[in-house]
C-alpha positions in Angstrom: -40.1 -1.1 -3.0 -41.1 -4.6 -3.6 -39.4 -7.4 -1.9 -37.4 -9.8 -3.9 -38.2 -13.6 -3.1 -35.2 -16.0 -2.5 -33.4 -16.7 -5.6 -32.9 -20.4 -6.3 -30.8 -21.8 -9.2 -31.9 -24.9 -11.1 -29.5 -25.2 -14.0 -25.9 -26.1 -13.9 -22.9 -24.6 -15.7 -19.8 -26.8 -15.4 -16.3 -25.4 -15.0 -12.8 -26.6 -16.1 -9.3 -25.9 -15.0 -6.9 -23.5 -16.8 -3.2 -23.4 -16.4 -1.8 -21.3 -13.5 -0.4 -17.8 -14.5 3.4 -18.2 -14.8 3.8 -14.9 -12.6 2.4 -16.6 -9.6 3.7 -19.9 -8.0 1.3 -22.7 -7.7 1.5 -22.7 -3.9 0.8 -19.0 -3.5 4.2 -18.4 -2.1 6.6 -17.9 -5.0 7.9 -14.6 -6.2 7.1 -13.2 -9.6 9.8 -15.2 -11.2 9.0 -18.3 -9.4 11.5 -17.8 -6.6 10.4 -19.5 -3.4 10.4 -17.0 -0.6 9.6 -19.1 2.3 11.4 -20.8 5.2 10.2 -24.0 6.8 9.4 -24.8 10.3 9.0 -21.2 11.4 12.5 -20.2 10.6 13.2 -16.7 9.2 15.5 -16.1 6.3 17.0 -12.7 5.4 17.0 -10.1 8.0 15.0 -7.1 9.2 16.1 -3.7 8.2 15.2 -0.3 9.7 14.0 2.4 7.5 15.3 6.0 8.0 12.6 6.5 10.6 13.8 3.7 12.7 10.8 1.3 11.6 11.6 -2.3 11.1 10.9 -3.6 7.6 11.9 -7.1 6.2 14.3 -7.5 3.5 12.4 -8.4 0.2 13.6 -12.1 0.6 12.1 -12.6 4.1 9.1 -14.5 5.0 7.9 -16.2 8.3 6.0 -19.3 8.2 3.9 -21.0 10.9 2.1 -24.2 10.6 -0.6 -23.3 13.2 -4.1 -23.0 11.7 -7.3 -22.3 13.7 -9.5 -25.3 13.1 -12.7 -23.2 12.8 -11.4 -20.8 10.3 -13.4 -20.4 7.0 -10.2 -20.1 5.2 -8.8 -23.6 6.3 -8.0 -24.7 2.8 -4.5 -24.3 1.4 -3.8 -21.5 -1.2 -2.5 -24.0 -3.6 -5.9 -25.8 -3.5 -7.8 -22.7 -3.9 -5.9 -21.6 -7.0 -7.7 -24.4 -8.8 -10.9 -22.8 -7.9 -9.7 -19.3 -8.8 -8.5 -20.4 -12.2 -11.5 -22.2 -13.3 -13.6 -20.8 -16.2 -17.0 -21.9 -17.0 -17.5 -24.2 -20.0 -20.8 -22.4 -20.7 -20.0 -18.8 -20.9 -22.4 -15.8 -21.0 -23.1 -14.2 -24.4 -23.3 -10.8 -22.8 -19.7 -9.5 -22.2 -20.8 -7.8 -19.1 -21.7 -11.1 -17.5 -18.4 -12.7 -18.7 -16.5 -10.0 -17.1 -18.6 -10.2 -13.8 -17.7 -13.9 -13.6 -14.1 -13.2 -14.1 -14.2 -10.5 -11.4 -15.9 -13.1 -9.1 -12.9 -15.3 -9.2 -10.6 -12.4 -8.5 -12.7 -11.1 -5.7 -12.8 -14.6 -4.1 -9.0 -14.8 -4.1 -8.7 -11.4 -2.6 -11.2 -12.3 0.1 -9.5 -15.6 0.8 -6.1 -14.3 1.0 -7.1 -11.5 3.4 -8.9 -14.1 5.5 -5.9 -16.5 5.5 -3.6 -13.6 6.7 -5.7 -13.3 9.9 -5.1 -17.1 10.7 -1.4 -16.7 10.0 -1.0 -13.9 12.6 -3.5 -15.1 15.2 -1.3 -18.2 15.4 1.4 -15.9 16.9 -0.8 -14.0 19.3 0.4 -13.7 22.9 -1.4 -16.4 24.8 -1.8 -14.3 28.0 -2.9 -10.9 26.5 -4.3 -12.1 23.4 -2.5 -9.4 21.6 -0.4 -9.7 18.3 3.4 -8.8 18.3 4.8 -6.0 16.3 6.8 -8.4 14.1 7.5 -12.2 14.2 11.3 -11.9 14.8 12.5 -9.6 17.4 9.6 -7.4 18.6 7.5 -9.4 21.1 5.2 -6.4 22.0 2.1 -4.6 21.0 2.4 -0.9 20.1 -0.1 1.5 18.7 1.7 2.9 15.8 2.4 -0.6 14.2 0.7 -3.6 15.6 -2.6 -1.7 16.4 -2.7 0.7 13.4 -1.3 -1.4 10.5 -2.1 -4.8 11.4 -4.9 -5.5 14.1 -7.2 -2.9 12.4 -7.1 -4.8 9.1 -7.9 -7.9 10.9 -11.1 -6.2 12.1 -12.0 -5.0 8.6 -11.4 -8.3 7.0 -13.5 -10.3 9.5 -16.2 -7.7 8.9 -16.5 -8.9 5.4 -15.5 -12.6 5.9 -16.1 -13.7 9.4 -18.7 -12.0 11.6 -18.3 -14.4 14.6 -14.7 -13.7 14.7 -15.1 -9.9 14.8 -17.8 -10.4 17.5 -15.6 -12.7 19.5 -11.9 -12.7 19.5 -11.2 -9.4 17.7 -13.5 -7.6 20.0 -11.8 -9.2 23.0 -8.4 -7.9 21.6 -9.8 -4.4 21.5 -11.0 -4.8 25.2 -7.5 -6.4 26.1 -5.8 -3.5 24.3 -7.7 -0.8 26.0 -7.3 -2.4 29.4 -3.6 -3.1 29.1 -2.0 -0.4 27.0 -3.6 2.8 28.3 -0.8 4.5 30.3 -2.0 8.0 30.5 -5.9 8.2 30.4 -6.5 7.1 26.8 -3.1 7.3 25.4 -1.6 3.9 24.5 1.9 2.7 25.2 4.0 -0.3 24.2 3.0 -3.5 26.1 5.7 -6.1 26.2 4.7 -9.8 26.2 7.5 -11.4 28.3 7.0 -9.2 31.3 3.4 -8.4 30.7 4.3 -4.8 31.4 5.4 -1.6 29.7 8.3 -1.7 27.2 9.4 1.8 28.1 10.4 2.3 31.8 9.3 5.9 31.9 6.4 7.8 30.5 7.2 9.5 27.1 4.0 11.5 26.2 5.3 12.6 22.7 5.9 8.8 21.8 2.4 7.9 23.1 1.0 10.8 21.1 2.5 9.2 18.0 1.2 5.8 18.9 -2.3 7.1 19.4 -2.4 9.3 16.4 -1.2 6.5 14.0 -3.7 4.0 15.7 -6.5 6.6 15.2 -5.7 7.6 11.7 -4.6 4.4 10.0 -6.8 1.9 12.0 -9.7 3.2 13.9 -10.7 5.8 11.4 -10.6 3.2 8.6 -12.8 0.9 10.7 -15.3 3.8 11.3 -15.5 4.7 7.6 -16.4 1.3 6.8 -18.6 0.0 9.8 -20.0 3.3 11.1 -19.9 4.1 15.0 -18.7 1.2 17.2 -16.5 0.5 20.1 -13.5 1.0 17.7 -14.8 4.7 17.2 -15.1 5.4 20.8 -11.6 4.3 21.3 -10.5 6.6 18.5 -12.4 9.6 19.9 -11.0 9.0 23.4 -7.4 9.0 22.0 -7.8 12.1 20.0 -9.5 14.0 22.8 -6.6 13.0 25.2 -3.9 14.0 22.6 -5.5 17.6 22.6 -6.3 17.6 26.3 -3.1 19.5 27.5 -1.1 20.3 24.2 2.5 21.4 25.2 3.8 23.1 22.1 3.3 27.0 22.1 2.8 28.5 18.6 1.5 31.9 17.5 -1.8 30.2 16.7 -2.2 28.3 19.9 -0.8 25.2 21.5 -0.4 22.0 19.5 0.4 18.5 20.8 3.6 17.9 18.9 6.1 19.0 16.3 6.2 15.7 14.6 5.4 16.2 11.0 3.7 12.8 10.5 1.6 13.0 13.5 0.4 16.4 12.7 -0.8 15.0 9.3 -2.5 12.3 11.2 -4.3 14.8 13.3 -5.2 17.0 10.4 -6.9 14.0 8.7 -8.7 12.6 11.8 -10.0 15.9 13.2 -11.1 17.1 9.8 -13.4 14.0 9.5 -14.4 13.9 13.1 -15.8 17.4 12.7 -18.3 16.0 10.2 -18.9 12.8 12.0 -19.6 14.3 15.5 -20.8 17.7 14.5 -18.5 19.1 17.1 -16.7 22.4 16.3 -13.6 21.5 18.6 -12.3 19.1 15.9 -12.4 21.7 13.3 -10.7 24.3 15.7 -8.0 21.9 16.5 -7.4 21.0 12.9 -7.4 24.6 11.9 -4.8 25.3 14.5 -2.4 22.9 12.7 -3.5 24.5 9.4 -2.5 27.9 10.7 0.8 26.4 11.8 1.6 25.1 8.4 0.1 27.6 6.1 -0.1 31.0 7.9 3.3 31.0 9.8 6.8 30.1 9.3 6.4 26.3 8.8 5.2 26.3 5.2 6.0 22.7 3.9 7.5 24.0 0.6 8.4 27.7 1.2 10.1 27.2 4.5 11.5 23.8 4.1 14.8 22.6 2.6 13.5 18.9 2.4 10.1 17.5 1.7 9.5 13.8 1.7 6.4 12.6 -0.2 6.5 9.0 1.2 5.5 7.3 4.4 5.8 9.5 7.5 5.4 12.8 5.6 2.6 12.6 2.9 0.1 12.7 5.7 0.4 16.6 5.9 0.2 17.0 2.1 -3.4 15.3 2.1 -4.3 16.3 5.5 -4.3 20.0 4.6 -6.5 19.3 1.7 -9.1 17.6 3.9 -9.0 20.7 6.3 -9.3 23.0 3.3 -12.4 21.3 2.2 -13.8 21.4 5.7 -13.3 25.1 6.0 -14.6 25.8 2.5 -17.9 24.4 3.7 -17.9 25.6 7.3 -15.5 28.6 7.8 -15.4 30.8 4.5 -12.9 33.3 6.2 -10.4 30.6 6.9 -10.8 29.3 3.4 -9.6 32.6 2.1 -6.8 32.9 4.4 -5.5 29.4 3.3 -6.3 29.8 -0.4 -2.8 31.2 -1.6 -0.6 29.2 0.7 -2.2 26.0 0.1 -2.2 26.5 -3.7 1.6 27.5 -3.4 2.2 24.2 -1.7 0.5 22.0 -4.4 1.8 24.1 -7.3 5.4 23.6 -6.0 5.1 20.0 -5.7 4.0 19.8 -9.4 6.9 21.9 -10.3 9.7 20.1 -8.7 8.6 16.7 -7.3 7.2 14.8 -10.3 8.9 13.2 -13.2 7.9 13.4 -16.9 5.1 10.7 -16.3 3.7 12.5 -13.3 5.2 10.0 -10.8 6.6 11.6 -7.5 10.1 11.3 -6.3 10.6 10.4 -2.7 12.3 13.5 -1.5 12.9 17.0 -2.9 14.2 20.3 -1.7 11.2 22.5 -2.6 13.2 25.8 -2.3 15.8 24.9 -4.8 14.0 22.4 -6.7 16.8 19.8 -6.2 15.7 16.1 -6.1 17.3 14.7 -3.0 16.0 11.1 -3.4 15.3 10.0 -6.9 13.6 6.8 -5.9 9.8 6.9 -6.6 7.4 6.9 -3.7 4.8 4.2 -3.4 2.7 6.8 -1.6 2.2 8.9 -4.8 -1.6 8.2 -4.8 -2.0 9.4 -1.2 -0.4 12.8 -2.2 -2.5 13.0 -5.4 -5.7 12.4 -3.2 -4.9 16.0 -2.0 -4.6 17.3 -5.4 -8.0 15.9 -6.6 -9.6 17.1 -3.4 -8.2 20.7 -4.1 -9.6 20.4 -7.6 -13.2 19.5 -6.3 -13.0 22.5 -4.0 -11.5 25.3 -6.1 -11.8 23.8 -9.7 -8.1 24.2 -10.5 -7.6 22.2 -13.8 -3.9 21.6 -13.3 -4.8 19.4 -10.3 -7.0 17.1 -12.0 -4.9 17.1 -15.0 -2.0 15.9 -12.9 -4.1 13.1 -11.5 -5.2 11.9 -15.0 -1.7 12.1 -16.3 -0.3 9.7 -13.8 -3.2 7.2 -13.9 -2.8 7.3 -17.7 0.9 6.4 -17.5 0.7 3.6 -15.0 0.4 0.7 -17.4 3.0 1.9 -20.0 5.6 3.0 -17.6 5.2 1.3 -14.1 4.2 -2.2 -14.9 6.8 -4.3 -13.0 8.1 -1.3 -10.9 9.7 -2.4 -7.8 8.4 -0.5 -4.7 10.0 -0.2 -1.4 12.8 -2.5 -2.2 10.3 -5.2 -3.3 8.4 -5.2 0.1 4.7 -6.2 -0.2 3.9 -2.9 1.7 5.1 -0.9 -1.2 2.9 -2.7 -3.7 0.0 -2.5 -1.2 0.3 1.3 -0.9 0.9 1.9 -4.7 -2.1 -0.2 -5.7 -4.4 1.3 -3.0 -3.4 4.8 -4.1 -4.3 3.9 -7.7 -7.7 2.3 -6.8 -8.7 5.2 -4.8 -8.1 7.7 -7.6 -9.4 5.3 -10.3 -12.7 5.3 -8.4 -12.9 9.0 -9.1 -11.1 9.2 -12.5 -11.8 5.8 -14.3 -8.9 5.4 -16.7 -9.1 2.0 -18.2 -5.4 1.3 -18.6 -5.0 2.2 -14.9 -7.4 -0.5 -13.9 -5.3 -2.9 -16.1 -2.2 -1.9 -14.3 -3.9 -2.7 -10.9 -4.9 -6.2 -12.2 -1.2 -6.8 -13.0 0.5 -5.4 -10.0 -1.9 -7.0 -7.3 -0.6 -10.4 -8.4 3.0 -9.3 -7.6 1.8 -8.5 -4.1 -0.2 -11.6 -3.8 2.8 -13.9 -4.7 4.6 -12.7 -1.4 2.1 -14.5 0.8 3.2 -17.7 2.5 1.1 -20.9 2.7 0.1 -20.1 6.4 -1.3 -16.6 5.4 1.5 -14.6 6.8 3.1 -12.3 4.2 6.4 -10.8 5.4 6.0 -11.2 9.1 5.9 -7.6 10.3 3.1 -5.1 10.9 3.0 -4.1 7.2 1.3 -7.4 6.5 -2.0 -5.7 7.4 -1.7 -3.3 4.5 -1.7 -6.5 2.2 -5.2 -7.4 3.6 -6.3 -3.7 3.3 -5.4 -3.4 -0.4 -6.8 -6.9 -1.2 -10.1 -6.0 0.4 -10.1 -2.7 -1.6 -9.5 -4.8 -4.8 -12.2 -7.2 -3.9 -14.7 -4.5 -3.5 -13.6 -3.1 -6.8 -14.5 -6.4 -8.4 -17.8 -6.8 -6.6 -18.6 -3.0 -7.1 -19.1 -2.9 -3.3 -21.5 -5.9 -3.0 -20.7 -8.7 -0.7 -22.4 -11.8 0.7 -23.2 -13.0 4.3 -22.2 -15.3 5.4 -18.9 -15.4 3.5 -17.6 -18.8 2.3 -14.4 -19.3 0.4 -16.2 -21.2 -2.4 -18.8 -18.7 -3.1 -17.7 -16.4 -5.9 -19.4 -12.9 -6.4 -18.4 -10.5 -9.1 -19.8 -7.5 -10.6 -19.5 -5.0 -13.6 -21.4 -1.7 -13.7 -22.5 -0.2 -17.2 -24.1 3.1 -16.6 -26.8 2.7 -14.0 -27.0 -1.2 -14.6 -25.1 -3.6 -12.3 -24.4 -7.0 -13.7 -23.8 -9.7 -11.0 -22.4 -13.2 -11.2 -22.7 -15.6 -8.3 -21.4 -19.2 -8.1 -20.9 -21.8 -5.3 -19.2 -25.2 -5.5 -21.5 -26.3 -2.7 -25.1 -25.2 -2.1 -25.2 -21.9 0.0 -27.9 -19.7 1.3 -27.5 -16.2 2.6 -27.9 -12.6 1.6 -26.5 -10.4 -1.1 -25.5 -7.1 0.5 -25.4 -3.8 -1.5 -23.1 -0.9 -0.5 -24.4 2.4 0.7 -23.0 6.1 0.1 -21.1 5.7 3.4 -19.4 9.0 3.2 -22.9 10.4 3.8 -24.8 7.9 5.8 -21.9 6.9 8.2 -19.4 9.8 8.1 -21.8 12.8 7.2 -19.3 14.1 4.8 -20.3 16.8 2.5 -18.9 15.0 -0.4 -17.0 11.9 -1.3 -13.6 13.4 -1.8 -10.6 11.0 -2.3 -9.0 10.3 1.2 -6.8 7.6 2.6 -8.1 5.2 5.0 -11.5 4.6 3.5 -12.8 2.0 1.0 -14.1 3.7 -2.2 -17.8 3.5 -2.9 -18.7 1.9 -6.3 -22.3 0.8 -6.9 -24.4 2.2 -3.9 -28.1 2.0 -3.1 -29.9 4.9 -1.4 -30.9 4.4 2.3 -33.9 2.4 2.9 -33.5 0.3 -0.2 -32.7 -3.4 0.7 -31.2 -2.3 3.9 -30.7 -5.9 5.0 -29.8 -7.2 1.5 -31.7 -9.7 -0.5 -32.0 -13.4 0.2 -30.1 -15.7 -2.2 -29.9 -19.5 -2.5 -27.3 -21.1 -4.7 -27.0 -24.7 -5.8 -23.7 -26.4 -6.2 -21.8 -25.5 -9.4 -24.5 -23.3 -10.9 -23.9 -19.6 -11.9 -26.6 -17.0 -11.1 -26.7 -13.8 -13.3 -28.6 -10.8 -12.3 -28.9 -7.2 -13.1 -30.0 -4.4 -10.9 -30.7 -0.7 -11.7 -29.6 2.3 -9.4 -32.8 2.1 -7.2 -32.1 -1.6 -6.5 -34.8 -2.9 -8.9 -34.0 -6.3 -10.7 -34.0 -5.0 -14.2 -34.0 -8.5 -15.8 -35.1 -12.0 -14.6 -32.3 -14.0 -12.8 -30.9 -16.5 -15.3 -28.3 -19.1 -15.7 -26.8 -20.6 -18.9 -28.1 -24.1 -19.9 -26.1 -27.0 -18.7 -23.6 -28.3 -21.4 
């Protein structure tokens, strides 16, 4: 493979401003109707409310604002200033519609990356000065915990910094991992809540089941996600240590062997993590542990639909639905006898959900009685995509047409029927989960109207971010960054730049095996263009890239060994670079820019 010399621009293409969309306030802090959601001086308006699982979520009208801003941050600019950049269109537009779309995507990706990086600044301003850890929320929870602060917030700071601020991840965020590991391990590797005022445990006594909950959530929602993107690292070792400790002395007797807990959500977490750790490590014990849970749900008297009078398809329950599909895929490749044992009961589960838990458009209700078919909660779950991941995986394994058809049906109905849908009482987290679920499935089933729906709804989520970067002031803010990063990678087709800078805009469009790229910088910039890899294979060693939560989808990937360090690029201020690449990483046309006007 020939090396590509540094690319240097020489021709300018000027830009001009366009009006701000009416759906997003100019300061980046307004609601979709222009309502200002922010308080001043760090005050909080509205109140925190607990969901049915006792987790604190903010009311839709709540926002916490801090004026603190790390001086070294690459996201120092204000969102209002950046909006002028994101809304500029080039005055000399490309003739090729693919390049025009790539340039539009570059501005969308730049906004997504900047907002994600700004979120880190907002939260680090509230870190505990002694421990360096971030609080569970910014109102009444001055403590770090595994299931919330670690799993849903800190982990997405790590992922954001991996794409936008390598010095931050190598410094302060690694220090936070070391601090968390040192301060919160209460029983071997199991984490417990660490309270800032006393610099000690929040719970006076050891509660192993609670620590298993914290550890499983941290592993599944955070550390597994980091490993899927970055490969093996210190965060991976933390995950493996937690999972091994959870299974060290399981306390619950079942006909299939001992399991660590009866908590439905936690068992879903463990199904997902152990199924993937089997492939990642090659160690059989993880598959055996996952199969013990699979036996418990599919071969005994705890079947999620046959034996239950209530099945929730939202947060804290959907983990089992897609977790069982991950186990089924694993045993289909590695344990054929177990696959045959699971085949009928797992199809019974998915068939029943389609029969009683979806509306006429394919959208899922929050809670149903799977035995009678009664809908117990007619609100729509923002976690619909997580559940449909399981259906698509089942289709990949067994080829059941109804499962793929169900995925195609909901994706085809998103724009027509769910544009403007209010998720989770208007909380940013609801939009984040719903959009994430859509992107993950659209990666496998590219329905054009579904992509258009994503473009619309991401702006509703973005409008909830305050000028300091904080979104709603609770741990769910991390999911804002997670989904924004996922959206950015969609718009760059998995490509990124190093070092990242807020004024450098990279966008891409794929047409068949050809990738069209647009790069622009307001100030001169030199760095590398990095291509994505088939991470499911090279990092996780999975047998196929099945849809699963807690991973960034792969778009345009290059085989191992081709441009492993990226290619050098130099941009001159205000000049757009256009390039095309084929599936082997060859430049299929000469880099070009439009003539200056």
